[in-house]
Structures are given as structure tokens and as C-alpha cells.
Residue, then its C-alpha position, 0 to 999 in steps of 0.5 A: m477554497n482553491e480548486n485543489e482543496i477538498s473538504i474534511e468530509d471528503f478526506e474522512q471518506v478515504e480509509i488509510r489503514v495499517g497492514r503488515i506484509v506477509q507474503i511477497e512475490p516478484f512480478p517481473e512482467g509488470r509494466y508499472s509494478s515489480h512485486i505482488l504483496q499480500i498485506d494482513f490488515g487484521d481480523e476486520l479486513g483480513t489479507r488483501k493483495s497489492l501490486a507495487r513498484l518497489i525496485p530498486n529501494y526494496a529487496d524481499a527481505d526488507l519487505m517481509g513483516r514490514q508495516v505499511l499504510c494503504v488505501v483500502n476502500l478504492p475499487p480493485r484494479q486489474i493489472g495484467k492477470h492480477r487484481s490489486e485490492v488496496l493501494t500501498l502508499g509511498v512517496p518518491d525519493a530523489e530519483g523518483n523511486v518509491v519509498l513506502l509510508r509506514p508507522d515509526r513503531d509497530v501499531p495494531l493491524g487495521g488501525k485507521l489513519y486520522 
């Protein structure tokens, strides 16, 4: 096992779930974040807040109603006066800007990645 490998048991502890963005607020004063997202994960987990840097790839109209993948079992993180409750997942484009990860079709909210 190389030093960066983790066990399948370690991976299974990370809860990556699908949610739907239901509210978006700008966060212009954020150093690393540009938006405050409210994400609905269904009845079991409810709605949680996430701060994310989504400029320049996304306008608010592109985000509303979009399904996204998030890590839901990390401890909350204080970012300025806001508390981010989940980590919204993305990968960098060629310029290093976030491209969100999402299912390629609508799936039930709260579904766990496996």
C-alpha cells in the first residue's frame, strides 16, 4: 500500500450524497467562496448550507434546481459569519475554476454515492 492509499473501509466512512440547490445567495465578501447555497437532501437529512466558489462558471440561474454531490458528514466549517454544513464537490476546469459534480440524470434526493 502506498502512502496515499486508503482502505475501502475508510472510503465507506465518507458520506457523499446527492442534493438539489433550492436557494442561492451571493457572498461577495467571501475570500474563497462566492455563493451561499441551500441544498435539499430529502427527508432524512433535510436542507443544509454550503459555501462555494462558483464564479465564473455559474450564474444563479444555472444553479437553481441543479442536483449536486456533497460530502455531508464533515464537521461544519465557519467561513466568516456563515457556517458551511456540507462540502459541495467539484473539479477544476483548465483555468482552475470549479465545475460541479452531479448525476447525469435526476435521482432521488439523499442518495449515497457508492
